[in-house]
N, C-alpha and C positions, 0 to 999 in steps of 0.2 A: 288322348290329346291329339288334336288335328294339326294340320299344317299352319292354319291361321294363328292358333294359340302359340305354337312353337315360334313362329316369326315374331309375334308380339312379345314373348318373353325375351327373345334375343335382343329386340329393339329396346325394351325397357332396361334390360341389363346393361346394354352398351351406354345408354344415357346415364344410368347411375354410376357406371364405372369410369366413364371418360369425361362427362360434362358437368357433373355435380361436384361442387367444392365445399359443400356444407359439412359440418362435423357434429356428430351426436356422441355424447359420452357413453362409452361401452358398446358402440356399434360403428363399424367401419362400412360406410356406404359403398365404397369401391368393391369390397369383398362380397357384399350382397349383390352387386351388379354382376360380378364374375360368376357367382353361383347361379343367378337367373340365366345368364348366357349359356352356361353348361347344361342346365336343365332344358333350355330351349333347343339346343343342338341335339341332346339325347332324345327328346321328344320328336324332333324332325327325323332323326335316323330311324327311330322305332316306327313312325308312321310310314316312312318310305319303304323300308325293307321288310317289316313284319306284316303290317296290315295292307300294304300296297298290292301284293300278289293275290290276296284273298278277294279284293274288290274286282279285279279283272277276271278271276276264275268264276265268279258268281254269275257272270253274264251268260255264259254257255253258248251253245249253237242255236241257230234259228231252226225251229221244227215246223214243217209245213204239214197241215192236216187237210185231208180231202174228205168232205162230207158228202155222202150219197143219200139222197132222199128218194124214198120209194112211194110214188103216187098211185099205185095200182090198188086202191081200196075201193 
């Protein structure tokens, strides 16, 4: 789950939890919103702290190569 998906889940969860006043029998929309916000925050934390350092470590240092051509044929 990337940063964009996490922010999207937090936004949709906040809309469902705080802005929607509809009622469905057997389903509380506010609880679904809170669950989506929790999943979005957990995804954001996982993306930032677990997979974040791996992306920066994969870049590595710049290696310079010197090519020598021998034209004495």
